[in-house]
C-alpha positions as CSV (number, residue, x, y, z in Angstrom):
1,M,3.4,1.1,9.6
2,T,2.3,-0.8,13.4
3,V,1.6,-3.6,12.9
4,N,-1.6,-4.9,15.7
5,D,-2.6,-7.8,17.4
6,H,-4.4,-10.3,15.6
7,N,-2.5,-9.4,12.5
8,T,-2.2,-12.6,10.4
9,I,0.4,-11.3,7.8
10,L,3.6,-10.5,9.9
11,P,2.5,-11.9,13.5
12,S,5.7,-11.8,14.8
13,C,6.5,-8.2,14.0
14,N,6.2,-4.6,15.5
15,Y,6.6,-3.2,12.0
16,A,6.0,-3.4,8.4
17,Y,6.0,-1.6,5.2
18,V,4.6,-2.3,1.6
19,N,3.3,-0.5,-1.6
20,A,0.1,0.4,-1.9
21,I,-1.9,1.8,-5.4
22,A,-5.4,2.8,-5.4
23,L,-8.0,4.7,-7.3
24,A,-8.2,7.9,-5.7
25,T,-9.3,11.7,-6.8
26,D,-5.8,13.3,-4.8
27,E,-3.4,12.3,-2.3
28,I,-5.6,12.9,0.5
29,D,-8.0,10.6,-0.7
30,F,-5.4,8.1,-1.4
31,I,-4.1,7.8,1.8
32,S,-7.6,7.7,3.7
33,R,-8.2,4.9,1.8
34,V,-4.6,2.9,2.2
35,K,-5.2,3.8,6.2
36,A,-9.0,2.3,5.9
37,E,-7.7,-1.1,3.9
38,C,-4.5,-1.4,6.4
39,N,-7.0,-0.8,8.9
40,T,-8.8,-3.7,8.2
41,L,-5.2,-5.6,7.7
42,H,-4.9,-4.8,11.7
43,F,-1.7,-2.2,10.8
44,T,-1.6,0.9,11.5
45,V,-0.1,3.5,9.2
46,E,2.4,5.6,10.6
47,E,3.9,7.4,7.6
48,S,3.6,7.9,4.0
49,E,5.9,8.7,1.6
50,D,6.6,9.1,-2.4
51,V,2.4,9.4,-2.9
52,G,2.2,10.4,-6.4
53,L,-0.1,9.3,-10.0
54,L,0.0,6.1,-11.7
55,C,0.6,7.6,-14.4
56,D,3.0,10.3,-13.6
57,C,5.8,6.8,-12.1
58,E,4.8,5.2,-15.5
59,N,6.6,7.8,-17.3
60,T,9.2,8.6,-14.7
61,H,10.5,5.4,-13.9
62,H,10.7,1.5,-14.2
63,L,7.9,-0.2,-13.3
64,D,8.7,-3.8,-12.7
65,N,5.5,-6.8,-13.7
66,N,4.4,-7.0,-10.9
67,L,4.3,-3.6,-9.9
68,R,2.4,-3.2,-13.7
69,K,0.2,-6.2,-12.6
70,I,-0.6,-4.7,-9.2
71,A,-1.6,-1.4,-10.8
72,N,-3.7,-3.4,-13.6
73,W,-6.0,-5.2,-10.8
74,A,-6.4,-1.7,-9.1
75,K,-7.4,-0.2,-12.0
76,K,-10.0,-3.1,-12.9
77,S,-11.1,-3.4,-9.1
78,G,-11.3,0.0,-7.6
79,E,-9.5,-1.6,-4.5
80,V,-7.1,-1.3,-2.8
81,S,-3.3,-3.1,-3.8
82,F,-0.5,-3.8,-2.1
83,T,3.1,-5.8,-3.3
84,T,4.8,-7.8,-0.3
85,F,4.5,-6.9,3.0
86,H,7.8,-6.2,4.7
87,G,8.3,-6.8,8.2
88,S,10.3,-5.3,10.9
89,E,11.6,-5.7,14.7
90,E,12.6,-2.0,15.2
């Protein structure tokens, strides 16, 4: 994603990546919700990768405790949740 002006999370970076978790009806709904939330944080989503259902990920991949906590919070709150934002100049 592109880091926009007025971004206070990664102000010295041009690009960033992050994992996102959100309740959604389908992939399009998920991407739309994540883009909207990123926009409020002054990021522009350029690309989405590996979008899938959390239950599928839980069955096929090991989720670390941090990701599990974020997923539980997203389920309870209904809001989009993010892991740590990682920035890059390139």
